[in-house]
C-alpha positions as a Markdown table, in Angstrom:
| # | Residue | x | y | z |
|---|---|---|---|---|
| 1 | Met | 12.4 | 44.5 | -50.3 |
| 2 | Lys | 12.1 | 40.8 | -51.1 |
| 3 | Lys | 8.8 | 39.2 | -51.6 |
| 4 | Thr | 9.3 | 36.9 | -48.7 |
| 5 | Asp | 10.0 | 39.9 | -46.4 |
| 6 | Ile | 6.8 | 41.6 | -47.6 |
| 7 | Tyr | 4.9 | 38.4 | -46.8 |
| 8 | Met | 6.4 | 38.2 | -43.3 |
| 9 | Leu | 5.4 | 41.8 | -42.6 |
| 10 | Gln | 1.8 | 41.2 | -43.9 |
| 11 | Lys | 1.4 | 38.0 | -41.8 |
| 12 | Pro | 3.7 | 38.1 | -38.8 |
| 13 | Val | 1.3 | 36.4 | -36.4 |
| 14 | Ser | 1.4 | 33.1 | -38.4 |
| 15 | Tyr | 5.0 | 32.6 | -37.3 |
| 16 | Leu | 4.4 | 33.2 | -33.6 |
| 17 | Pro | 3.3 | 29.7 | -32.6 |
| 18 | Thr | 6.4 | 28.2 | -34.2 |
| 19 | Ile | 8.7 | 30.7 | -32.6 |
| 20 | Ile | 7.1 | 30.3 | -29.2 |
| 21 | Leu | 7.3 | 26.5 | -29.5 |
| 22 | Leu | 11.0 | 26.7 | -30.3 |
| 23 | Leu | 11.6 | 29.0 | -27.4 |
| 24 | Cys | 9.7 | 26.7 | -25.0 |
| 25 | Leu | 11.5 | 23.7 | -26.2 |
| 26 | Ser | 14.8 | 25.4 | -25.7 |
| 27 | Cys | 13.8 | 26.6 | -22.2 |
| 28 | Ser | 12.5 | 23.1 | -21.3 |
| 29 | Ser | 15.7 | 21.5 | -22.5 |
| 30 | Arg | 17.8 | 23.9 | -20.4 |
| 31 | Thr | 15.6 | 23.3 | -17.3 |
| 32 | Ala | 15.8 | 19.5 | -17.7 |
| 33 | Ala | 19.6 | 19.8 | -18.0 |
| 34 | Val | 19.8 | 21.9 | -14.8 |
| 35 | Glu | 17.5 | 19.5 | -13.0 |
| 36 | Asn | 19.5 | 16.5 | -14.1 |
| 37 | Thr | 22.7 | 18.1 | -12.9 |
| 38 | Glu | 21.2 | 18.9 | -9.6 |
| 39 | Ala | 19.9 | 15.4 | -9.2 |
| 40 | Lys | 23.3 | 13.9 | -10.1 |
| 41 | Asp | 25.1 | 16.1 | -7.6 |
| 42 | Ala | 22.6 | 15.3 | -4.9 |
| 43 | Ile | 22.8 | 11.6 | -5.5 |
| 44 | Thr | 26.6 | 11.8 | -5.4 |
| 45 | Arg | 26.4 | 13.6 | -2.0 |
| 46 | Ser | 24.0 | 10.9 | -0.7 |
| 47 | Val | 26.4 | 8.2 | -1.8 |
| 48 | Lys | 29.2 | 9.9 | 0.1 |
| 49 | Leu | 27.0 | 10.3 | 3.2 |
| 50 | Tyr | 26.1 | 6.7 | 3.1 |
| 51 | Ser | 29.7 | 5.7 | 3.5 |
| 52 | Ser | 29.6 | 7.2 | 7.0 |
| 53 | Glu | 30.1 | 4.9 | 10.0 |
| 54 | Asn | 27.3 | 6.8 | 11.8 |
| 55 | Trp | 24.0 | 4.9 | 11.1 |
| 56 | Glu | 22.0 | 8.1 | 11.6 |
| 57 | Ile | 23.9 | 9.8 | 8.8 |
| 58 | Arg | 23.4 | 6.7 | 6.5 |
| 59 | Lys | 19.7 | 6.8 | 7.3 |
| 60 | Met | 19.5 | 10.5 | 6.4 |
| 61 | Ala | 21.3 | 9.8 | 3.1 |
| 62 | Ile | 18.6 | 7.2 | 2.2 |
| 63 | Ser | 15.8 | 9.5 | 3.2 |
| 64 | Arg | 17.2 | 12.3 | 1.0 |
| 65 | Val | 18.1 | 10.3 | -2.1 |
| 66 | Val | 14.6 | 8.9 | -2.7 |
| 67 | Val | 13.5 | 12.3 | -3.8 |
| 68 | Tyr | 15.4 | 11.8 | -7.0 |
| 69 | Ser | 13.9 | 8.5 | -8.0 |
| 70 | Gly | 11.9 | 10.1 | -10.8 |
| 71 | Thr | 14.9 | 11.6 | -12.5 |
| 72 | Ala | 17.3 | 10.4 | -15.2 |
| 73 | Tyr | 19.4 | 8.8 | -12.4 |
| 74 | Ser | 16.6 | 6.7 | -10.9 |
| 75 | Arg | 18.7 | 3.6 | -11.5 |
| 76 | Asn | 21.5 | 5.0 | -9.3 |
| 77 | Val | 18.9 | 5.8 | -6.6 |
| 78 | Ile | 17.5 | 2.2 | -6.6 |
| 79 | Leu | 21.0 | 0.7 | -6.5 |
| 80 | Leu | 21.8 | 2.8 | -3.4 |
| 81 | Leu | 18.5 | 1.8 | -1.7 |
| 82 | Leu | 19.1 | -1.9 | -2.5 |
| 83 | Lys | 22.5 | -1.6 | -0.9 |
| 84 | Ala | 20.9 | -0.1 | 2.1 |
| 85 | Thr | 18.6 | -3.0 | 2.5 |
| 86 | Asp | 21.7 | -4.9 | 3.7 |
| 87 | Asp | 22.8 | -2.2 | 6.1 |
| 88 | Pro | 24.0 | -3.5 | 9.5 |
| 89 | His | 21.6 | -1.2 | 11.4 |
| 90 | Pro | 17.9 | -2.2 | 11.3 |
| 91 | Leu | 16.6 | 1.3 | 11.2 |
| 92 | Val | 18.6 | 2.1 | 8.0 |
| 93 | Arg | 17.1 | -1.1 | 6.5 |
| 94 | Val | 13.7 | 0.1 | 7.5 |
| 95 | Glu | 14.3 | 3.5 | 5.9 |
| 96 | Ala | 15.4 | 1.8 | 2.7 |
| 97 | Leu | 12.1 | -0.2 | 2.7 |
| 98 | His | 10.1 | 3.0 | 3.2 |
| 99 | Ala | 11.9 | 4.5 | 0.2 |
| 100 | Leu | 11.4 | 1.5 | -2.0 |
| 101 | Thr | 7.7 | 1.4 | -1.0 |
| 102 | Arg | 7.4 | 5.0 | -2.4 |
| 103 | Ile | 9.1 | 4.0 | -5.7 |
| 104 | Lys | 7.4 | 0.5 | -6.0 |
| 105 | Thr | 10.0 | -0.7 | -8.4 |
| 106 | Glu | 9.7 | -4.3 | -9.5 |
| 107 | Ser | 13.5 | -4.7 | -9.3 |
| 108 | Ala | 13.3 | -4.5 | -5.5 |
| 109 | His | 10.2 | -6.8 | -5.2 |
| 110 | Gly | 12.2 | -10.0 | -4.7 |
| 111 | Arg | 14.6 | -8.4 | -2.2 |
| 112 | Ile | 11.7 | -7.0 | -0.1 |
| 113 | Arg | 10.1 | -10.5 | 0.0 |
| 114 | Glu | 13.4 | -12.0 | 1.1 |
| 115 | Met | 13.6 | -9.4 | 3.9 |
| 116 | Ala | 10.1 | -10.1 | 5.1 |
| 117 | Leu | 10.9 | -13.8 | 5.4 |
| 118 | Tyr | 14.4 | -13.8 | 6.7 |
| 119 | Asp | 15.6 | -10.6 | 8.2 |
| 120 | Arg | 16.8 | -11.1 | 11.8 |
| 121 | Glu | 14.9 | -8.0 | 13.2 |
| 122 | Thr | 11.2 | -8.0 | 13.8 |
| 123 | Val | 10.8 | -4.3 | 12.9 |
| 124 | Val | 12.5 | -4.9 | 9.5 |
| 125 | Arg | 10.3 | -7.9 | 8.7 |
| 126 | Trp | 7.2 | -6.0 | 9.7 |
| 127 | Ser | 8.2 | -3.1 | 7.4 |
| 128 | Ala | 9.0 | -5.5 | 4.6 |
| 129 | Tyr | 5.5 | -7.1 | 4.9 |
| 130 | Lys | 4.0 | -3.6 | 4.7 |
| 131 | Ala | 6.1 | -2.9 | 1.7 |
| 132 | Leu | 5.0 | -6.1 | 0.0 |
| 133 | Glu | 1.4 | -5.1 | 0.5 |
| 134 | Val | 1.9 | -2.2 | -1.9 |
| 135 | Tyr | 2.6 | -4.7 | -4.8 |
| 136 | Gly | -0.7 | -6.7 | -4.2 |
| 137 | Ser | 1.0 | -9.6 | -6.0 |
| 138 | Ala | -0.1 | -13.2 | -6.0 |
| 139 | Asp | 3.6 | -14.0 | -6.1 |
| 140 | Asp | 3.8 | -13.0 | -2.5 |
| 141 | Glu | 1.0 | -15.4 | -1.3 |
| 142 | Ser | 3.3 | -17.9 | 0.3 |
| 143 | Ala | 5.3 | -15.2 | 2.0 |
| 144 | Phe | 2.2 | -13.8 | 3.6 |
| 145 | Ile | 1.1 | -17.2 | 4.7 |
| 146 | Thr | 4.5 | -17.7 | 6.3 |
| 147 | Gly | 4.2 | -14.3 | 7.9 |
| 148 | Tyr | 0.9 | -15.2 | 9.5 |
| 149 | Ser | 2.6 | -18.0 | 11.4 |
| 150 | Asp | 4.9 | -15.5 | 13.2 |
| 151 | Ser | 4.7 | -15.2 | 17.0 |
| 152 | Asp | 4.7 | -11.3 | 16.7 |
| 153 | Trp | 1.1 | -10.0 | 16.3 |
| 154 | Leu | 2.3 | -7.0 | 14.3 |
| 155 | Ile | 3.8 | -9.3 | 11.6 |
| 156 | Arg | 0.7 | -11.4 | 11.6 |
| 157 | Glu | -1.4 | -8.3 | 11.2 |
| 158 | Ala | 0.7 | -7.0 | 8.3 |
| 159 | Ala | 0.8 | -10.5 | 6.7 |
| 160 | Ile | -3.0 | -11.1 | 6.8 |
| 161 | Arg | -3.6 | -7.6 | 5.4 |
| 162 | Gly | -1.2 | -8.1 | 2.6 |
| 163 | Leu | -2.8 | -11.5 | 1.7 |
| 164 | Leu | -6.3 | -10.0 | 1.7 |
| 165 | Val | -5.3 | -7.1 | -0.7 |
| 166 | Ile | -4.3 | -9.5 | -3.4 |
| 167 | Asp | -7.0 | -9.1 | -6.0 |
| 168 | Asp | -7.2 | -12.8 | -7.0 |
| 169 | Asp | -10.2 | -14.9 | -6.2 |
| 170 | Ala | -8.2 | -18.1 | -6.5 |
| 171 | Val | -5.7 | -16.9 | -3.8 |
| 172 | Gln | -8.5 | -15.8 | -1.5 |
| 173 | Ala | -10.5 | -19.0 | -2.0 |
| 174 | Arg | -7.6 | -21.3 | -1.0 |
| 175 | Asn | -6.9 | -19.2 | 2.1 |
| 176 | Val | -10.3 | -19.1 | 3.6 |
| 177 | Gln | -9.3 | -21.2 | 6.6 |
| 178 | Leu | -6.3 | -18.9 | 7.3 |
| 179 | Val | -8.6 | -15.9 | 7.2 |
| 180 | Ile | -10.9 | -17.6 | 9.7 |
| 181 | Ser | -7.9 | -18.2 | 11.9 |
| 182 | Ala | -7.1 | -14.5 | 11.7 |
| 183 | Ile | -10.7 | -13.5 | 12.6 |
| 184 | Asn | -10.2 | -15.6 | 15.7 |
| 185 | Asp | -6.6 | -14.5 | 16.4 |
| 186 | Ser | -5.4 | -14.0 | 19.9 |
| 187 | Ser | -4.7 | -10.3 | 19.0 |
| 188 | Ile | -7.8 | -8.1 | 18.6 |
| 189 | Ser | -5.8 | -5.9 | 16.2 |
| 190 | Val | -5.2 | -8.9 | 13.9 |
| 191 | Arg | -8.9 | -9.8 | 14.1 |
| 192 | Ile | -10.1 | -6.3 | 13.3 |
| 193 | Asp | -7.7 | -5.9 | 10.4 |
| 194 | Ala | -8.8 | -9.2 | 8.9 |
| 195 | Leu | -12.4 | -8.2 | 9.1 |
| 196 | Tyr | -11.9 | -4.8 | 7.6 |
| 197 | His | -9.9 | -6.2 | 4.6 |
| 198 | Val | -11.7 | -9.4 | 3.7 |
| 199 | Arg | -13.6 | -9.0 | 0.4 |
| 200 | Phe | -14.0 | -12.6 | -0.7 |
| 201 | Lys | -17.5 | -14.1 | 0.0 |
| 202 | Asp | -17.6 | -17.5 | 1.6 |
| 203 | Ala | -20.1 | -19.5 | 3.7 |
| 204 | Gly | -17.5 | -20.3 | 6.3 |
| 205 | Leu | -16.4 | -16.7 | 6.6 |
| 206 | Tyr | -20.1 | -15.6 | 6.9 |
| 207 | Arg | -20.6 | -17.9 | 9.9 |
| 208 | Glu | -17.6 | -16.4 | 11.7 |
| 209 | Ile | -18.6 | -12.8 | 10.9 |
| 210 | Thr | -22.2 | -13.3 | 12.0 |
| 211 | Thr | -21.2 | -15.1 | 15.1 |
| 212 | Leu | -19.5 | -11.9 | 16.2 |
| 213 | Ile | -22.4 | -9.8 | 15.3 |
| 214 | Asn | -24.9 | -12.0 | 17.1 |
| 215 | Asn | -22.8 | -12.2 | 20.2 |
| 216 | Lys | -23.9 | -9.4 | 22.5 |
| 217 | Lys | -20.6 | -9.5 | 24.3 |
| 218 | Thr | -18.6 | -8.5 | 21.2 |
| 219 | Gly | -16.9 | -5.1 | 21.8 |
| 220 | Val | -17.6 | -2.0 | 19.7 |
| 221 | Ser | -14.3 | -2.1 | 17.7 |
| 222 | Leu | -14.8 | -5.7 | 16.7 |
| 223 | Leu | -18.5 | -5.2 | 16.1 |
| 224 | Lys | -17.8 | -2.3 | 13.7 |
| 225 | Ala | -15.3 | -4.5 | 11.8 |
| 226 | Ala | -17.8 | -7.4 | 11.6 |
| 227 | Leu | -20.6 | -5.1 | 10.3 |
| 228 | Thr | -18.2 | -3.9 | 7.7 |
| 229 | Ala | -17.3 | -7.4 | 6.6 |
| 230 | Val | -20.9 | -8.6 | 6.5 |
| 231 | Ser | -22.0 | -6.0 | 4.0 |
| 232 | Gly | -22.6 | -7.6 | 0.7 |
| 233 | Tyr | -23.9 | -10.9 | 2.1 |
| 234 | Arg | -27.5 | -12.1 | 2.0 |
| 235 | Leu | -28.4 | -12.0 | 5.6 |
| 236 | Asp | -30.1 | -14.8 | 7.5 |
| 237 | Glu | -33.2 | -13.9 | 9.5 |
| 238 | Asn | -31.5 | -14.0 | 12.9 |
| 239 | Thr | -28.6 | -11.8 | 11.9 |
| 240 | Arg | -30.9 | -9.4 | 10.1 |
| 241 | Asn | -33.0 | -9.0 | 13.3 |
| 242 | Arg | -29.9 | -8.5 | 15.3 |
| 243 | Ile | -28.6 | -5.8 | 13.0 |
| 244 | Val | -32.1 | -4.1 | 13.1 |
| 245 | Lys | -31.7 | -3.9 | 16.8 |
| 246 | Leu | -28.2 | -2.4 | 16.4 |
| 247 | Leu | -29.8 | 0.6 | 14.6 |
| 248 | Thr | -30.4 | 2.0 | 18.1 |
| 249 | His | -26.9 | 1.2 | 19.4 |
| 250 | Glu | -25.3 | 4.0 | 21.4 |
| 251 | Asn | -22.3 | 4.1 | 19.1 |
| 252 | Arg | -23.0 | 6.2 | 16.0 |
| 253 | Asp | -20.6 | 4.2 | 13.8 |
| 254 | Val | -22.4 | 1.0 | 14.7 |
| 255 | Arg | -25.7 | 2.5 | 13.8 |
| 256 | Val | -24.4 | 3.7 | 10.4 |
| 257 | Leu | -22.7 | 0.4 | 9.5 |
| 258 | Ser | -25.8 | -1.5 | 10.5 |
| 259 | Leu | -27.9 | 0.6 | 8.2 |
| 260 | Arg | -25.5 | 0.1 | 5.3 |
| 261 | Ala | -25.5 | -3.7 | 5.8 |
| 262 | Leu | -29.4 | -3.7 | 5.8 |
| 263 | Lys | -29.5 | -1.5 | 2.7 |
| 264 | Lys | -27.1 | -3.8 | 0.9 |
| 265 | Asp | -29.1 | -6.8 | 1.9 |
| 266 | Glu | -32.2 | -5.2 | 0.4 |
| 267 | Glu | -30.3 | -4.5 | -2.8 |
| 268 | Leu | -29.2 | -8.1 | -3.1 |
| 269 | Lys | -32.8 | -9.3 | -2.6 |
| 270 | Lys | -33.9 | -7.3 | -5.6 |
| 271 | Met | -31.3 | -8.8 | -7.9 |
């Protein structure tokens, strides 16, 4: 028996980690190959389905293909989705936007912005503004400003929310008046969304928020949103007294939000 054979018999365990690693790598390689083949075949089927004249089948193709966006064929998936953003049927375009939102690829960012601004269908523009929100990019500031001027309240709501999620103080500071307009929008849904998403602190915004809190006619939904927005401000005496009274409000959420606002005010006083 060779010396090396004796050594292997004496210390067989020392070779096990290497052997196991090689087996795992081989198994992983085969698994990846199988998965890539499956993805390629599935994407090919989706492309064929998308050639259908039936819009529901095209929509189904788009909803299926997005599953493979994380594979080696992600570029093929994105190309099909981008093609679908120009589909003649609005619901197929909406499905493409939903899929692109899941992927959040920068290669689709400009196209989504274009759809938000110029698509002929309201439902598509609304979906595009919601998709833009995911990026949270200052590059979309002007698009969101334009969206807020839309006559449809759903688009105004999506646009103001998208603007307010941009984490850039400069963007927020130069759009304070727009946010104030949203807080006083004709649609209560837009007003509530603006109050829940505003994070920038400004004296003008504070006046608008506290006006709602101090107005005894303000409805519960709007009041809850205003109490959320006021948290983090140093409270003036009148507003503080009003919030103290709200601690006994019949609505539990109003009571909880009032308590939070008062606690935050106390924390700020100690700073």
